[in-house]
N, C-alpha and C positions, 0 to 999 in steps of 0.2 A: 214821606214825601208829598209834599202840596203840588198843584199843578203848575204852578208858576216855576218852581226848580225842576219839575219834569220837562218842561217845554225846555228850560235854557240846556238841559244835558241832553235833548234829542230835537234839536233845531231842523235837521236834515229831515226827519220824520213828521215833525209837525208842518213843515212846508208842503211836504207830499200829500199829507191830508188837507190841508187849506186850499191846497191847488184844484184837488178831487173835489171839494166842495163848491168853490168856485164856480166849476165846470158844470155841475149840477143844477147849483141854482141859475146860470146863466142860460142852460136850457130850458129849465122850467118857466123862466120869465118871456124867453123867445116863444116859446109854445104858446103862451098865454097872449103875447101881442101882436105876433107876426107868422106863427106856424100855420095858422088856418089856410091863408092863400096857397102857400107850396105844398102843403099836405093833400089838399083838393085836387090840385093839377096831377100829382102822383096818383091819387087812388083812381081818378078817371082813367088814365092812361093803364095803370096796371090790373085793375078788373077786366078790361079787356082782352088782357094777354096774360091770363092767369098760371097757365101751365109753364110758360118761358118764365114768367115773375118768379114762380116756386122754384125752378131750376136755379134761376141767378141766385136767389137768396141762399140756396143751399151751397152755392160755389161761392159765396163771398163768407159763409161761416168757415168753409174747408180753407179758404184764404186767410182768412182772419188767424186760423191757426199756426202760420208760420210768418205774420207781420204783427206790426205793432202799432198801426195807426187806424184799425179799425174796431170802435169800441161797441162792447154788447147791447149796451143801452140804444144805440142808433139803429141796429137790427131788430131789437125788440120793438121800439117805438113804429118804425118803418112797416114792419109787417102787422102790427096791431091796426094801423090806419087801413089796410087792404082787405084783411080776411075778417070774417065773425070771430067773436071771442075765444070761442073754444078753439076754433082751427086756429088761430094765430097762436094761443097757447101751445098748442101741439106740434105746430110748426118751427115755434122757438126753441122747444124743448129737443125735438130731432135735429134742429140747427146746431143747439148747443153740443149734443151728442156727435154729431158729425166734426165739430170743432175741436175736441177732445181727443181725436182718435191718432193724428199724425205725430204730436210732440211726445203724447205717451209712449208710443213703441219707440220712438227712437231713443227719449230716456231709456227704457227697459231694456235696449239693447247696449246702450253705454256702460250702464251701471253707475255704482256708488262715485265713481271719479268725478260726476257731473256735480253731485251733491256737495264736493269739498270745494269746488267754485262758486258755488250759490253762496255757501255760507260765509264764503269771504267776503263778497259783496251785500249780503243780509245778515248780519250775525246774530239778530233774534232769532232765526230759526235754530240755532242751538240751543235755546232755552226751551224748545216745544218738539224737538226730534225725539225726545225721551218719550214721550204720548204715543210714539208709533207702535211700540211694543206691545202698549196697554191697549190701544183700540185705533185699527188703521181707517175706520169711519170717523171716529170723534178727531183725530190728527188732520184727515184730509179735510174736514169741514172747517175747523179751525182756520186752516191755512187758507182756504177760500175767502171765508167769512170776514177774515181781517180784512183782504185786500190790499195788503202793503205791496205787494210782489204782482208785477202783470202776469195774467192768467197763462200767458204762451210760456213763461219761465217756469212755474209751478206745476203746470202740466208736464215739463220735462222733468222736473225733480222729482214727481210722484212716480213717474214711469222708472226712474234710476232707482228709485228706493224700492220697485216691486210691489207698490200697493196693488192690491187684487183688482182685477180689471171692474168688476161688477161694484167693488167698494168704491172704487175711484169715481166711476159715473155717478153711483147715486149720491155719494156725499156732495160731489160738485153740483149737481140739479140742484139739491134741497138747500144749498148755500146760497145759490143763483136765483132761487124762486122769488124772494122778497123782492129783489129788483126787478126780475123778469115779469112778476105779474103786476106791480104797482105801474111798470111803464107801459104795460099792453093796455091797461085799465085806463090810463091817462090818455094813450093813443085814440081809444075807443070812444073818450068823451072830449076829446081836444077842442070842440064845437061848443061846449058847456063848461067853461073853466070854473064855474060858481056852483056846479053842481057838486053834491055830497060825495058822489065816487069819486069825480076827479081831485077834489080836495083831500080825501083822505089816501088816494093813490098818491098823490105828490107828497103827502108828509110822510108817509112810509118811503117813497123812493128818497127822499131827502132825509129821513132819519137813519136810514142803515148805514151811510158811511160814517156818521156820527155814533151811532152806537157799537160798530167794530171799532172805531177808533178807543172808546171808552174801555170797552173790554180787553183791548189789545194794551193800553194803558195801565190798568189795573194788573193784569197778567204780568207786564215786565216788572211793576213795582214789586208785587209779591214776589218774584222770585229772584230779584234783586234784594231783597231784604232777608230772603232764606241762605243767600250765601253771604 
């Protein structure tokens, strides 16, 4: 199956990936040409109120767990502009862990009934669910790195499947690290968009969804051919 025929058979999925890629590219262009003014004002205010700012960010991470309008990238970048690099990465990891809790335990209590409803909306999950019995870590990592389903929904699903909590958290963090690190590095170097660090980070940032799309496509084609 070539790329053209795959796209024609998976139009909805292709549109989702194109929208995500467009948003990522738009954010990158904005940061290059207009981000400096807004970011500098934010940094000036936040550095004078670091404790309150940190609490607010943790609350936003918690709020994100029950909403769909606050992307990780925005939080990663904003924190990256305010704090030193290592502290920003640490806060983003802690914030992500905070974000993972509520949906996971809600799903854990609900059980497999939720998985059935998600599979109806996202049929491709049925093709990778069998992996869960072989390796919970690999299954969780792939679900997260592919990024086809909103994180809040996959958090509920992984809880419903009773994925081990340490495995759930560690695999999710690992899957999000490329985006987290690249976004934070871009934030630290937004005033030097021509610097090697910013350019490399931007390439990783933009390449991550493309690579995950290629992986998903290859995985889907292989499974379709095997059946």
